[in-house]
PyMOL Python script that loads the backbone (N, CA, C, O; Angstrom):
from pymol import cmd

cmd.read_pdbstr("""\
ATOM      1  N   MET A   1      -3.089  -4.908  -6.124  1.00  0.00           N
ATOM      2  CA  MET A   1      -2.359  -5.943  -5.425  1.00  0.00           C
ATOM      3  C   MET A   1      -3.306  -6.910  -4.754  1.00  0.00           C
ATOM      4  O   MET A   1      -4.381  -6.518  -4.301  1.00  0.00           O
ATOM      5  N   THR A   2      -2.933  -8.116  -4.690  1.00  0.00           N
ATOM      6  CA  THR A   2      -3.701  -9.081  -3.970  1.00  0.00           C
ATOM      7  C   THR A   2      -3.437  -8.896  -2.469  1.00  0.00           C
ATOM      8  O   THR A   2      -2.512  -8.170  -2.105  1.00  0.00           O
ATOM      9  N   ASN A   3      -4.203  -9.518  -1.610  1.00  0.00           N
ATOM     10  CA  ASN A   3      -3.975  -9.396  -0.194  1.00  0.00           C
ATOM     11  C   ASN A   3      -2.586  -9.924   0.172  1.00  0.00           C
ATOM     12  O   ASN A   3      -1.877  -9.318   0.976  1.00  0.00           O
ATOM     13  N   GLU A   4      -2.206 -11.056  -0.422  1.00  0.00           N
ATOM     14  CA  GLU A   4      -0.854 -11.608  -0.071  1.00  0.00           C
ATOM     15  C   GLU A   4       0.259 -10.679  -0.568  1.00  0.00           C
ATOM     16  O   GLU A   4       1.220 -10.437   0.162  1.00  0.00           O
ATOM     17  N   GLU A   5       0.155 -10.172  -1.750  1.00  0.00           N
ATOM     18  CA  GLU A   5       1.183  -9.180  -2.278  1.00  0.00           C
ATOM     19  C   GLU A   5       1.252  -7.961  -1.401  1.00  0.00           C
ATOM     20  O   GLU A   5       2.339  -7.475  -1.089  1.00  0.00           O
ATOM     21  N   LEU A   6       0.084  -7.455  -0.994  1.00  0.00           N
ATOM     22  CA  LEU A   6      -0.022  -6.260  -0.111  1.00  0.00           C
ATOM     23  C   LEU A   6       0.686  -6.584   1.209  1.00  0.00           C
ATOM     24  O   LEU A   6       1.526  -5.797   1.644  1.00  0.00           O
ATOM     25  N   LYS A   7       0.386  -7.687   1.847  1.00  0.00           N
ATOM     26  CA  LYS A   7       0.960  -8.127   3.079  1.00  0.00           C
ATOM     27  C   LYS A   7       2.484  -8.219   2.953  1.00  0.00           C
ATOM     28  O   LYS A   7       3.187  -7.697   3.818  1.00  0.00           O
ATOM     29  N   GLU A   8       3.023  -8.861   1.908  1.00  0.00           N
ATOM     30  CA  GLU A   8       4.426  -8.992   1.721  1.00  0.00           C
ATOM     31  C   GLU A   8       5.127  -7.627   1.523  1.00  0.00           C
ATOM     32  O   GLU A   8       6.194  -7.399   2.093  1.00  0.00           O
ATOM     33  N   ALA A   9       4.548  -6.745   0.738  1.00  0.00           N
ATOM     34  CA  ALA A   9       5.114  -5.381   0.532  1.00  0.00           C
ATOM     35  C   ALA A   9       5.062  -4.596   1.836  1.00  0.00           C
ATOM     36  O   ALA A   9       5.957  -3.800   2.123  1.00  0.00           O
ATOM     37  N   PHE A  10       4.034  -4.816   2.612  1.00  0.00           N
ATOM     38  CA  PHE A  10       3.927  -4.147   3.905  1.00  0.00           C
ATOM     39  C   PHE A  10       5.014  -4.606   4.850  1.00  0.00           C
ATOM     40  O   PHE A  10       5.681  -3.781   5.476  1.00  0.00           O
ATOM     41  N   LYS A  11       5.204  -5.912   4.963  1.00  0.00           N
ATOM     42  CA  LYS A  11       6.209  -6.503   5.851  1.00  0.00           C
ATOM     43  C   LYS A  11       7.634  -6.120   5.409  1.00  0.00           C
ATOM     44  O   LYS A  11       8.492  -5.840   6.246  1.00  0.00           O
ATOM     45  N   LYS A  12       7.868  -6.113   4.128  1.00  0.00           N
ATOM     46  CA  LYS A  12       9.202  -5.851   3.623  1.00  0.00           C
ATOM     47  C   LYS A  12       9.515  -4.315   3.465  1.00  0.00           C
ATOM     48  O   LYS A  12      10.654  -3.925   3.211  1.00  0.00           O
ATOM     49  N   ARG A  13       8.489  -3.499   3.620  1.00  0.00           N
ATOM     50  CA  ARG A  13       8.569  -2.037   3.447  1.00  0.00           C
ATOM     51  C   ARG A  13       9.218  -1.637   2.177  1.00  0.00           C
ATOM     52  O   ARG A  13      10.135  -0.816   2.165  1.00  0.00           O
ATOM     53  N   ILE A  14       8.746  -2.219   1.081  1.00  0.00           N
ATOM     54  CA  ILE A  14       9.345  -1.908  -0.217  1.00  0.00           C
ATOM     55  C   ILE A  14       8.574  -0.728  -0.787  1.00  0.00           C
ATOM     56  O   ILE A  14       7.419  -0.521  -0.414  1.00  0.00           O
ATOM     57  N   PRO A  15       9.194   0.077  -1.708  1.00  0.00           N
ATOM     58  CA  PRO A  15       8.515   1.213  -2.327  1.00  0.00           C
ATOM     59  C   PRO A  15       7.371   0.729  -3.178  1.00  0.00           C
ATOM     60  O   PRO A  15       7.421  -0.364  -3.741  1.00  0.00           O
ATOM     61  N   VAL A  16       6.319   1.559  -3.273  1.00  0.00           N
ATOM     62  CA  VAL A  16       5.148   1.205  -4.052  1.00  0.00           C
ATOM     63  C   VAL A  16       4.737   2.418  -4.900  1.00  0.00           C
ATOM     64  O   VAL A  16       5.199   3.538  -4.684  1.00  0.00           O
ATOM     65  N   ASN A  17       3.870   2.160  -5.849  1.00  0.00           N
ATOM     66  CA  ASN A  17       3.353   3.200  -6.753  1.00  0.00           C
ATOM     67  C   ASN A  17       1.847   3.195  -6.705  1.00  0.00           C
ATOM     68  O   ASN A  17       1.214   2.141  -6.635  1.00  0.00           O
ATOM     69  N   HIS A  18       1.268   4.409  -6.745  1.00  0.00           N
ATOM     70  CA  HIS A  18      -0.153   4.541  -6.848  1.00  0.00           C
ATOM     71  C   HIS A  18      -0.489   5.744  -7.781  1.00  0.00           C
ATOM     72  O   HIS A  18      -0.142   6.885  -7.474  1.00  0.00           O
ATOM     73  N   ARG A  19      -1.143   5.478  -8.879  1.00  0.00           N
ATOM     74  CA  ARG A  19      -1.465   6.559  -9.844  1.00  0.00           C
ATOM     75  C   ARG A  19      -0.279   7.336 -10.300  1.00  0.00           C
ATOM     76  O   ARG A  19      -0.352   8.560 -10.409  1.00  0.00           O
ATOM     77  N   GLY A  20       0.831   6.663 -10.577  1.00  0.00           N
ATOM     78  CA  GLY A  20       2.024   7.366 -11.048  1.00  0.00           C
ATOM     79  C   GLY A  20       2.874   8.064  -9.997  1.00  0.00           C
ATOM     80  O   GLY A  20       3.867   8.697 -10.353  1.00  0.00           O
ATOM     81  N   VAL A  21       2.533   7.976  -8.737  1.00  0.00           N
ATOM     82  CA  VAL A  21       3.286   8.579  -7.627  1.00  0.00           C
ATOM     83  C   VAL A  21       3.970   7.508  -6.858  1.00  0.00           C
ATOM     84  O   VAL A  21       3.335   6.521  -6.487  1.00  0.00           O
ATOM     85  N   GLU A  22       5.240   7.655  -6.599  1.00  0.00           N
ATOM     86  CA  GLU A  22       6.067   6.711  -5.846  1.00  0.00           C
ATOM     87  C   GLU A  22       5.921   7.034  -4.333  1.00  0.00           C
ATOM     88  O   GLU A  22       6.011   8.187  -3.911  1.00  0.00           O
ATOM     89  N   TYR A  23       5.697   5.979  -3.553  1.00  0.00           N
ATOM     90  CA  TYR A  23       5.663   6.130  -2.069  1.00  0.00           C
ATOM     91  C   TYR A  23       6.726   5.309  -1.487  1.00  0.00           C
ATOM     92  O   TYR A  23       7.165   4.315  -2.064  1.00  0.00           O
ATOM     93  N   LYS A  24       7.168   5.741  -0.278  1.00  0.00           N
ATOM     94  CA  LYS A  24       8.260   5.089   0.418  1.00  0.00           C
ATOM     95  C   LYS A  24       7.925   3.656   0.781  1.00  0.00           C
ATOM     96  O   LYS A  24       8.745   2.771   0.536  1.00  0.00           O
ATOM     97  N   TYR A  25       6.783   3.389   1.342  1.00  0.00           N
ATOM     98  CA  TYR A  25       6.357   2.129   1.743  1.00  0.00           C
ATOM     99  C   TYR A  25       4.908   2.077   2.173  1.00  0.00           C
ATOM    100  O   TYR A  25       4.293   3.136   2.303  1.00  0.00           O
ATOM    101  N   ILE A  26       4.327   0.925   2.401  1.00  0.00           N
ATOM    102  CA  ILE A  26       2.970   0.810   2.950  1.00  0.00           C
ATOM    103  C   ILE A  26       3.115   0.805   4.465  1.00  0.00           C
ATOM    104  O   ILE A  26       3.769  -0.060   5.048  1.00  0.00           O
ATOM    105  N   SER A  27       2.465   1.828   5.102  1.00  0.00           N
ATOM    106  CA  SER A  27       2.601   1.949   6.573  1.00  0.00           C
ATOM    107  C   SER A  27       1.502   1.247   7.287  1.00  0.00           C
ATOM    108  O   SER A  27       1.625   1.003   8.487  1.00  0.00           O
ATOM    109  N   ALA A  28       0.409   0.897   6.609  1.00  0.00           N
ATOM    110  CA  ALA A  28      -0.712   0.168   7.296  1.00  0.00           C
ATOM    111  C   ALA A  28      -1.620  -0.445   6.155  1.00  0.00           C
ATOM    112  O   ALA A  28      -1.701   0.043   5.028  1.00  0.00           O
ATOM    113  N   VAL A  29      -2.267  -1.533   6.568  1.00  0.00           N
ATOM    114  CA  VAL A  29      -3.287  -2.155   5.764  1.00  0.00           C
ATOM    115  C   VAL A  29      -4.559  -2.027   6.569  1.00  0.00           C
ATOM    116  O   VAL A  29      -4.613  -2.403   7.740  1.00  0.00           O
ATOM    117  N   ILE A  30      -5.610  -1.475   5.911  1.00  0.00           N
ATOM    118  CA  ILE A  30      -6.844  -1.142   6.584  1.00  0.00           C
ATOM    119  C   ILE A  30      -8.002  -1.978   5.969  1.00  0.00           C
ATOM    120  O   ILE A  30      -8.112  -2.066   4.746  1.00  0.00           O
ATOM    121  N   TYR A  31      -8.831  -2.568   6.787  1.00  0.00           N
ATOM    122  CA  TYR A  31     -10.043  -3.261   6.303  1.00  0.00           C
ATOM    123  C   TYR A  31     -11.210  -2.498   6.780  1.00  0.00           C
ATOM    124  O   TYR A  31     -11.336  -2.226   7.974  1.00  0.00           O
ATOM    125  N   ARG A  32     -12.102  -2.130   5.853  1.00  0.00           N
ATOM    126  CA  ARG A  32     -13.355  -1.362   6.212  1.00  0.00           C
ATOM    127  C   ARG A  32     -14.525  -2.064   5.548  1.00  0.00           C
ATOM    128  O   ARG A  32     -14.366  -2.808   4.580  1.00  0.00           O
ATOM    129  N   ILE A  33     -15.692  -1.808   6.091  1.00  0.00           N
ATOM    130  CA  ILE A  33     -16.947  -2.348   5.520  1.00  0.00           C
ATOM    131  C   ILE A  33     -17.666  -1.161   4.893  1.00  0.00           C
ATOM    132  O   ILE A  33     -18.011  -0.179   5.551  1.00  0.00           O
ATOM    133  N   ARG A  34     -17.886  -1.309   3.515  1.00  0.00           N
ATOM    134  CA  ARG A  34     -18.677  -0.315   2.779  1.00  0.00           C
ATOM    135  C   ARG A  34     -19.760  -1.081   2.035  1.00  0.00           C
ATOM    136  O   ARG A  34     -19.484  -2.031   1.302  1.00  0.00           O
ATOM    137  N   SER A  35     -20.959  -0.660   2.233  1.00  0.00           N
ATOM    138  CA  SER A  35     -22.098  -1.291   1.545  1.00  0.00           C
ATOM    139  C   SER A  35     -22.108  -2.797   1.731  1.00  0.00           C
ATOM    140  O   SER A  35     -22.348  -3.563   0.798  1.00  0.00           O
ATOM    141  N   ARG A  36     -21.828  -3.212   3.017  1.00  0.00           N
ATOM    142  CA  ARG A  36     -21.863  -4.613   3.369  1.00  0.00           C
ATOM    143  C   ARG A  36     -20.732  -5.461   2.691  1.00  0.00           C
ATOM    144  O   ARG A  36     -20.809  -6.689   2.656  1.00  0.00           O
ATOM    145  N   LYS A  37     -19.722  -4.796   2.174  1.00  0.00           N
ATOM    146  CA  LYS A  37     -18.594  -5.514   1.578  1.00  0.00           C
ATOM    147  C   LYS A  37     -17.310  -5.076   2.271  1.00  0.00           C
ATOM    148  O   LYS A  37     -17.191  -3.923   2.684  1.00  0.00           O
ATOM    149  N   ILE A  38     -16.366  -5.973   2.400  1.00  0.00           N
ATOM    150  CA  ILE A  38     -15.047  -5.607   2.967  1.00  0.00           C
ATOM    151  C   ILE A  38     -14.205  -4.986   1.856  1.00  0.00           C
ATOM    152  O   ILE A  38     -14.074  -5.510   0.750  1.00  0.00           O
ATOM    153  N   VAL A  39     -13.643  -3.834   2.221  1.00  0.00           N
ATOM    154  CA  VAL A  39     -12.815  -3.089   1.326  1.00  0.00           C
ATOM    155  C   VAL A  39     -11.384  -3.001   1.950  1.00  0.00           C
ATOM    156  O   VAL A  39     -11.230  -2.679   3.128  1.00  0.00           O
ATOM    157  N   VAL A  40     -10.367  -3.291   1.136  1.00  0.00           N
ATOM    158  CA  VAL A  40      -9.035  -3.298   1.623  1.00  0.00           C
ATOM    159  C   VAL A  40      -8.360  -1.962   1.155  1.00  0.00           C
ATOM    160  O   VAL A  40      -8.366  -1.614  -0.026  1.00  0.00           O
ATOM    161  N   LEU A  41      -7.787  -1.249   2.145  1.00  0.00           N
ATOM    162  CA  LEU A  41      -7.130   0.049   1.856  1.00  0.00           C
ATOM    163  C   LEU A  41      -5.693  -0.068   2.288  1.00  0.00           C
ATOM    164  O   LEU A  41      -5.341  -0.905   3.119  1.00  0.00           O
ATOM    165  N   ALA A  42      -4.843   0.806   1.698  1.00  0.00           N
ATOM    166  CA  ALA A  42      -3.463   0.824   2.011  1.00  0.00           C
ATOM    167  C   ALA A  42      -3.159   2.258   2.469  1.00  0.00           C
ATOM    168  O   ALA A  42      -3.600   3.214   1.829  1.00  0.00           O
ATOM    169  N   GLU A  43      -2.397   2.419   3.589  1.00  0.00           N
ATOM    170  CA  GLU A  43      -1.866   3.678   4.002  1.00  0.00           C
ATOM    171  C   GLU A  43      -0.462   3.776   3.486  1.00  0.00           C
ATOM    172  O   GLU A  43       0.377   2.953   3.854  1.00  0.00           O
ATOM    173  N   LEU A  44      -0.159   4.762   2.634  1.00  0.00           N
ATOM    174  CA  LEU A  44       1.113   4.908   2.020  1.00  0.00           C
ATOM    175  C   LEU A  44       1.879   6.050   2.558  1.00  0.00           C
ATOM    176  O   LEU A  44       1.372   7.168   2.651  1.00  0.00           O
ATOM    177  N   MET A  45       3.157   5.774   2.934  1.00  0.00           N
ATOM    178  CA  MET A  45       4.043   6.868   3.482  1.00  0.00           C
ATOM    179  C   MET A  45       4.634   7.643   2.295  1.00  0.00           C
ATOM    180  O   MET A  45       5.114   7.055   1.326  1.00  0.00           O
ATOM    181  N   ASP A  46       4.587   8.958   2.399  1.00  0.00           N
ATOM    182  CA  ASP A  46       5.172   9.736   1.299  1.00  0.00           C
ATOM    183  C   ASP A  46       6.690   9.632   1.385  1.00  0.00           C
ATOM    184  O   ASP A  46       7.243   9.153   2.375  1.00  0.00           O
ATOM    185  N   ARG A  47       7.352  10.092   0.322  1.00  0.00           N
ATOM    186  CA  ARG A  47       8.818   9.928   0.198  1.00  0.00           C
ATOM    187  C   ARG A  47       9.580  10.664   1.250  1.00  0.00           C
ATOM    188  O   ARG A  47      10.690  10.255   1.590  1.00  0.00           O
ATOM    189  N   CYS A  48       9.040  11.733   1.787  1.00  0.00           N
ATOM    190  CA  CYS A  48       9.727  12.510   2.848  1.00  0.00           C
ATOM    191  C   CYS A  48       9.522  11.948   4.229  1.00  0.00           C
ATOM    192  O   CYS A  48      10.243  12.278   5.170  1.00  0.00           O
ATOM    193  N   GLY A  49       8.499  11.068   4.339  1.00  0.00           N
ATOM    194  CA  GLY A  49       8.217  10.428   5.662  1.00  0.00           C
ATOM    195  C   GLY A  49       7.421  11.339   6.601  1.00  0.00           C
ATOM    196  O   GLY A  49       7.414  11.128   7.814  1.00  0.00           O
ATOM    197  N   HIS A  50       6.746  12.361   6.037  1.00  0.00           N
ATOM    198  CA  HIS A  50       6.043  13.272   6.904  1.00  0.00           C
ATOM    199  C   HIS A  50       4.484  13.120   6.851  1.00  0.00           C
ATOM    200  O   HIS A  50       3.777  13.611   7.731  1.00  0.00           O
ATOM    201  N   SER A  51       4.000  12.457   5.840  1.00  0.00           N
ATOM    202  CA  SER A  51       2.543  12.322   5.707  1.00  0.00           C
ATOM    203  C   SER A  51       2.174  10.993   5.030  1.00  0.00           C
ATOM    204  O   SER A  51       3.018  10.309   4.450  1.00  0.00           O
ATOM    205  N   VAL A  52       0.926  10.669   5.124  1.00  0.00           N
ATOM    206  CA  VAL A  52       0.404   9.457   4.502  1.00  0.00           C
ATOM    207  C   VAL A  52      -0.818   9.793   3.670  1.00  0.00           C
ATOM    208  O   VAL A  52      -1.447  10.840   3.819  1.00  0.00           O
ATOM    209  N   VAL A  53      -1.122   8.854   2.788  1.00  0.00           N
ATOM    210  CA  VAL A  53      -2.344   8.915   1.951  1.00  0.00           C
ATOM    211  C   VAL A  53      -2.987   7.537   2.050  1.00  0.00           C
ATOM    212  O   VAL A  53      -2.277   6.532   2.042  1.00  0.00           O
ATOM    213  N   ILE A  54      -4.312   7.466   2.144  1.00  0.00           N
ATOM    214  CA  ILE A  54      -5.056   6.222   2.240  1.00  0.00           C
ATOM    215  C   ILE A  54      -5.727   5.966   0.916  1.00  0.00           C
ATOM    216  O   ILE A  54      -6.509   6.802   0.462  1.00  0.00           O
ATOM    217  N   VAL A  55      -5.454   4.844   0.274  1.00  0.00           N
ATOM    218  CA  VAL A  55      -5.961   4.530  -1.060  1.00  0.00           C
ATOM    219  C   VAL A  55      -6.535   3.144  -1.096  1.00  0.00           C
ATOM    220  O   VAL A  55      -6.263   2.346  -0.198  1.00  0.00           O
ATOM    221  N   ASP A  56      -7.346   2.815  -2.131  1.00  0.00           N
ATOM    222  CA  ASP A  56      -7.742   1.459  -2.378  1.00  0.00           C
ATOM    223  C   ASP A  56      -6.535   0.625  -2.733  1.00  0.00           C
ATOM    224  O   ASP A  56      -5.678   1.053  -3.506  1.00  0.00           O
ATOM    225  N   ALA A  57      -6.466  -0.563  -2.170  1.00  0.00           N
ATOM    226  CA  ALA A  57      -5.285  -1.407  -2.393  1.00  0.00           C
ATOM    227  C   ALA A  57      -5.177  -1.885  -3.827  1.00  0.00           C
ATOM    228  O   ALA A  57      -4.085  -2.210  -4.293  1.00  0.00           O
ATOM    229  N   ASP A  58      -6.284  -1.930  -4.524  1.00  0.00           N
ATOM    230  CA  ASP A  58      -6.346  -2.406  -5.919  1.00  0.00           C
ATOM    231  C   ASP A  58      -5.390  -1.600  -6.809  1.00  0.00           C
ATOM    232  O   ASP A  58      -4.789  -2.160  -7.726  1.00  0.00           O
ATOM    233  N   GLY A  59      -5.243  -0.290  -6.549  1.00  0.00           N
ATOM    234  CA  GLY A  59      -4.440   0.573  -7.426  1.00  0.00           C
ATOM    235  C   GLY A  59      -2.964   0.630  -7.016  1.00  0.00           C
ATOM    236  O   GLY A  59      -2.206   1.371  -7.642  1.00  0.00           O
ATOM    237  N   VAL A  60      -2.530  -0.093  -6.025  1.00  0.00           N
ATOM    238  CA  VAL A  60      -1.137  -0.054  -5.568  1.00  0.00           C
ATOM    239  C   VAL A  60      -0.323  -1.116  -6.238  1.00  0.00           C
ATOM    240  O   VAL A  60      -0.766  -2.259  -6.350  1.00  0.00           O
ATOM    241  N   THR A  61       0.883  -0.761  -6.697  1.00  0.00           N
ATOM    242  CA  THR A  61       1.746  -1.728  -7.313  1.00  0.00           C
ATOM    243  C   THR A  61       3.160  -1.633  -6.669  1.00  0.00           C
ATOM    244  O   THR A  61       3.618  -0.541  -6.333  1.00  0.00           O
ATOM    245  N   ALA A  62       3.812  -2.745  -6.510  1.00  0.00           N
ATOM    246  CA  ALA A  62       5.146  -2.751  -5.886  1.00  0.00           C
ATOM    247  C   ALA A  62       6.184  -2.294  -6.949  1.00  0.00           C
ATOM    248  O   ALA A  62       6.066  -2.683  -8.111  1.00  0.00           O
ATOM    249  N   LEU A  63       7.154  -1.509  -6.588  1.00  0.00           N
ATOM    250  CA  LEU A  63       8.188  -1.078  -7.475  1.00  0.00           C
ATOM    251  C   LEU A  63       9.322  -2.066  -7.564  1.00  0.00           C
ATOM    252  O   LEU A  63      10.023  -2.101  -8.576  1.00  0.00           O
ATOM    253  N   CYS A  64       9.527  -2.860  -6.553  1.00  0.00           N
ATOM    254  CA  CYS A  64      10.518  -3.952  -6.574  1.00  0.00           C
ATOM    255  C   CYS A  64      10.094  -5.044  -5.609  1.00  0.00           C
ATOM    256  O   CYS A  64       9.076  -4.930  -4.926  1.00  0.00           O
ATOM    257  N   THR A  65      10.876  -6.087  -5.565  1.00  0.00           N
ATOM    258  CA  THR A  65      10.506  -7.212  -4.702  1.00  0.00           C
ATOM    259  C   THR A  65      11.246  -7.186  -3.365  1.00  0.00           C
ATOM    260  O   THR A  65      11.101  -8.094  -2.547  1.00  0.00           O
ATOM    261  N   GLY A  66      12.020  -6.160  -3.159  1.00  0.00           N
ATOM    262  CA  GLY A  66      12.766  -6.094  -1.949  1.00  0.00           C
ATOM    263  C   GLY A  66      14.196  -6.388  -2.155  1.00  0.00           C
ATOM    264  O   GLY A  66      14.641  -6.619  -3.279  1.00  0.00           O
ATOM    265  N   PRO A  67      14.979  -6.384  -1.011  1.00  0.00           N
ATOM    266  CA  PRO A  67      16.403  -6.679  -1.095  1.00  0.00           C
ATOM    267  C   PRO A  67      16.686  -8.087  -1.668  1.00  0.00           C
ATOM    268  O   PRO A  67      15.893  -8.997  -1.429  1.00  0.00           O
ATOM    269  N   PRO A  68      17.762  -8.289  -2.395  1.00  0.00           N
ATOM    270  CA  PRO A  68      18.086  -9.557  -2.974  1.00  0.00           C
ATOM    271  C   PRO A  68      18.366 -10.640  -1.852  1.00  0.00           C
ATOM    272  O   PRO A  68      18.661 -11.793  -2.167  1.00  0.00           O
TER     273      PRO A  68
END
""", "prot")
cmd.dss("prot")
cmd.show_as("cartoon", "prot")
cmd.util.cbc("prot")
cmd.orient("prot")
């Protein structure tokens, strides 16, 4: 996802997919510096709402565009 797509999915709390696993929504967007480069990460809420996973934002895809 691009930064803009990530931000929209985060604001709208739409379901996302990462490596074939569906997540409830993006609960945070994280910016870190690795090897002098800014890396964008996404914190994804699991479907039960009990835990999160932090992944590279590049591998995240939106499952829908949100409510009509």
